[in-house]
N, C-alpha and C positions, 0 to 999 in steps of 0.2 A: 324900441319900447323901453321905457324907463324901468329901473329896478322896482320902484313902488308898484307900477302896473303889473310887472311879472309876479310879485308877491301877492298882489290882490287877486289876480287870475288863478294863481296856484291855490291859494286858500279857499277861494270860492268854489273851485272845482274839486276840492278835497283831495288834492294830489298826494299820492303816496309813491314810494319807490320800492323796487324789489332788490333786496340785497340781504342774503341770509334771512329771508323772511320779508315782512313788510316793514318799511321804516318811513317816518314822517319827514317833513321838511326840517323840523327841529333836529331830528337825528342826523341829518346831513352835516350840521354844524359841529357835531361831536365825532365825525368820521375822520379817519386818516386820509391823507392825500391819495394813497394807493387804493383805498376803498372807493373814493370818489372817482378815480380813474376807471376802476372796474365797472362802476355803475354807469358812467358816461359811455364806456365801450359797449355795454349791453344795450343801452338806449340807442346808440348809433346803429347797431345791428338790427334792432327792432324797426328803426326808421327806414333802413335800407330795404328790409323785407316788405314794408308797407308800400314803398315806392315801386317795387318790382312786381307787385301783385296784379298789375294790369291797368288798363286805361278805360275799362268799360263802366257800366252802370254801378256795379258793386264797388268800384274804386271811389265813387263819389261819396259813399257812406263812410269810407275809411278816412275821409278828409278830417273829420272832427277828431278821430283817434290819432291821426298823424299830427294834428296841431297840439294835442295833449303831449305827445311824445316830444315834439319840438320844445314845448314849454318846459317839460321836465329837463331836457338837455340844457336849456338856457339856465335853469335854476342850479343844476349841478355844476355847470361851468362857472357861474358867478360865485358859488360857495368855494369852489376849488381855487379860483383866482384870489379871493379874499384871504383864505387860509394859507395859501402859498405865500402871499405877500407878508402876512403876519409872521410866518415861519422865517422868511428871509430877514425880516427886521430883527427878530429875536437872535438869529445867528450872527448878524452883523454887530448887534449890541454886545453879545457875549465876546466876540472877537475884540471889539474896542476895549472892553473891560480887561481882557487878558493882556492886551498890549499896554494899557495904562498901568496895570500891576507890574508888568515887566519893567516899565520905565521907572516906576517908584523904587523897585528893587535896585536898578542900576544907579539911581540917584543916591540911595542909601549907601551902596557900596562905594561910590565916588566920595561921598562925605566921609565915610570911614577911612578911605585912603588919604584924604586931605588931613584928617586928624592924626593919622599915623605918622604923617610927615612933620608934625609939629614937635617942638621941643617939650621936655617935661615941664619947664616953667610956663610955657604957653598953655599947656593942658591944665596945669594947676590953676592958672588965672581964669580960664574958661569955666572950670569946675566951680571955683569960688563964686564967680559971677552968677552961675545958675543957682547955686545954693542961696545966695543972698536974695535973689528974685523970689524964691519960694518962701522965704521968711517974711516978706513984705505983705 
């Protein structure tokens, strides 16, 4: 089933989730990964209880409730996967930025080392060149 179909079914059914009260599908997107995991675990337990309730006539009534629970599980799973991927992307980006800054620092240090190795006359000439470029 496509994501669009999942959302359509969930919205039409008015699905809500139980976690520290009743929360909506919108609230799932603002939840932490640990909270989504707890919601999913609770739904899994609920689904297991429904499966074990028997195979008789009463069990046929539970089919609709079971499909709602499965739909809820799919929604929570989807939100978890998307938020988890976004978190991983943010963490990788932050690491790349940290590494880039570290490289810039090393470049600056190497340039400083190179300048320190120059003679006083070479430094004066470089300084004069920089000042003349500013005056233009």
